[in-house]
N, C-alpha and C positions, 0 to 999 in steps of 0.2 A: 381668065385664069380660074375663077370660081366655077364657071360652067364646065371646064375641062376636069376639075377636081370632082364635081358631082357626077359627071358622065363616067369617070373611071370607077368611082365607088359604087355606083348603081348599074354599071355596065350598060350605059345608055349612049355610047359613042355614036355620033351622027343621027341621033334620034330627032325626028322632025318636031317633036313637041318640047324639046329642050332648047330654049332660046335665051338670048341675053338682052336685057334692058338696062342700059347704063344709068347710074345716078346723074342727076343734074342739080345745079345750084342756082340761086337767085343772083344773076349777074348784075342786077341793078345796084346791089350793095357795093359793088366794086368799080362802078363806072365813073363816079364823081367823087373821088377822094382828094381832100386837101392835104398838102404837105404840112406836117405839124412838127416844126423843129423841137418843140418842147418834149416830144416823145423821146428823141435821141438824148436831149439834155437830161431827162429824168433817169436815163440808164447810164449816164456818165459818158455818152458818146458825142463826138464832135461831127461837124458836117464833112470833115475830110476823112473820117474813118470809113473803111470798107466793111460793111456789115452783112453777115450771113445769118439768116433766121431759120430755126427749125421749131415746129409746133407739135406737141404731143405729151401725154402723161409720162412721167419718168419711170417707165417700166423697162425691164431688160429687153423686151421684144423690140423696142424702138432703136436699139443699137447705139445709144448716145455715147457709150464708152468709146466706141470706135470713132464717132464723130469728134469727140474731144481730142482724141489722139491725132486725128487728121488735122484738126485746127492747130494743134501745136506744131505740126510740120509746116503748115502754111505761115503761121505767125513768125517762125524762125527766119523765114525768107522775106516776109512782108509784115513788118511790125504794126502796120496800121489796120490789119485784119482783125475783126472782132466776131465772136460767135455769140448769138443770143438764142437761148432755148426757152420757149414759153410753154408751161404746162405744170400741172399739179403733181405732187409726189415728194418723196424723200430726197432732198438735195445733197445729203451728206457725202455719198460716194463720189458723185461728180465733182463737187467742190474740192474734195481731197485729191482727186485725180488731177484737176486743173492746177492745184497748188504744187503737187509733185512734179508736174511737167513745166512749171514756171510760167503759166499763162493766166494766172488769176486776174490780172488787170485787163485782160482781153476776153474774159469769159463772163457771161451774164445770164443768170437764171432769174426769170421774172415771176415764177409761180403762175397760177391761173390768171388768164387775161380774158376780158370780154371785148377787147378792141383789136382782134386779130386783123381785120382788114386794114386798119390804120397802121398796125405794126408792120404788116407786109409792105405797105406803101413807103415806109421809111427805110426799108432795107434794100440792099443791092442784089442779094442772091437768096434763093431758097434751097434748103437741103433736107433730104429725107434719108436717114441712115437705117431704116427699119430692117429687121431680120425677117419679118413677115408682114404682109399688108393685104387688105381687100382692095377696094378702089378708094384711094386716099382722098378724103374731102379736103384735107389741108393742102395737098398738091393742087387740087382743082382750084382752091382759093388763090394760091400763088399764081397759077396760070391766068386766072381772071384778072389779077392785078397787073399781069404782064411781066413777071419776074423770070429770069433765067433760073433753071432748076437742075440740081444734081441729085439723083435718087438711086437707091439700090435696085438691083434687078430681081425684085420679089413681087409676088402677087400681081396686082393690076398696074403697077408702076410703068412697065414697058408699054401698056396700052394707052397711057396718058402722055408719055414722053417718047418722041422719036429721037433715038440716040444720034447725036451729031447734027441734028436738024432743029430741034426745039429745046434741047437740053442734053444732059449726059446721063447715061445709065451705067452704073458700076456694080461689080460684085459686092454682096454683103460681107460684113466682117473683114473688110479690106481697107484700112485707113490710108494706106499708101496711094492706092488708086483714087480714093475719094479726095485726098489732098491734091493729087495731080490735076483732077478736073476742076476743083475749086480754084486752084492757082491759074489754070488756063483762063477761066472766066474773070478772075481778079485782074489779070494782066491785059486782057483784051476787051476794051469797052465796046468795040464794034461787034464782036462775037456775042457778048452778053446782051447787047441791045437787040440783035437779030433773034437770038433765042427767046428773049422776052416777048417780042412781037409775035413770033410764031406760036408761042404758048398761049397767048391771049386769043389769037385767031382760032386755034383749035378748041379752046374753051367755049367760045361763042358759036362755033360751027357744030360741035358735037355734044356739049355737056351743059347746055342751058336748062333751066327748070322747065321752060315751055317745050323744049325738045323731048324731055323725059315724059312730061304729061301727054304730049301728042302720041308718043310711042305706046304708052299704056292705053290710051283711048283707042288707038288702032288695034291693039291686041284684043281689048274687050269687044270691039266691033266685029272682029273676025270670029271670036268665040260665040257671040250671040247669033251669028248667021248659021 
């Protein structure tokens, strides 16, 4: 997506020197995670709650207002559904929205956290409601932990998630469709498990730190020749 944006702005469509090197993450951080019930307990969650996590600073571009609205739709039909958002920023508007929608007990803002891998491990679903994205590292982290993902169709998200195969991709600013896909995963453990496994496989096949490093080394080697 970023390559296409640059190509259009600089009129470099199909230029051989315009290439894409994907980011990679250290997958070792996510390979051996212990389940920590105290993390759920610390947020007032039980083991039976169905938890969706989203990570990001509380800026408008993250589309959290649409995510909270989607969560309210899901909670109305599935009262054990909880939404957790981890990220720094002003919480006032989102807390007021949750209160207005009557979902305050099922909505949790954690502020900044330095234990995102562990938080991902304790959740059931990951969701990205952004209005704009590059190549989302938080989605990559969720893939590495093997979580089913629902994300908006912006930026590099569709390059990470194969819609209907390793997750769901939905239009941005559309809480109804976002809620529908969240509900599908919430009601179908087998589908959620399949998506999670596919996400993890894709992370290890295409987005490891070693793959990124090898791609850069290959590029440097070609240039030096």
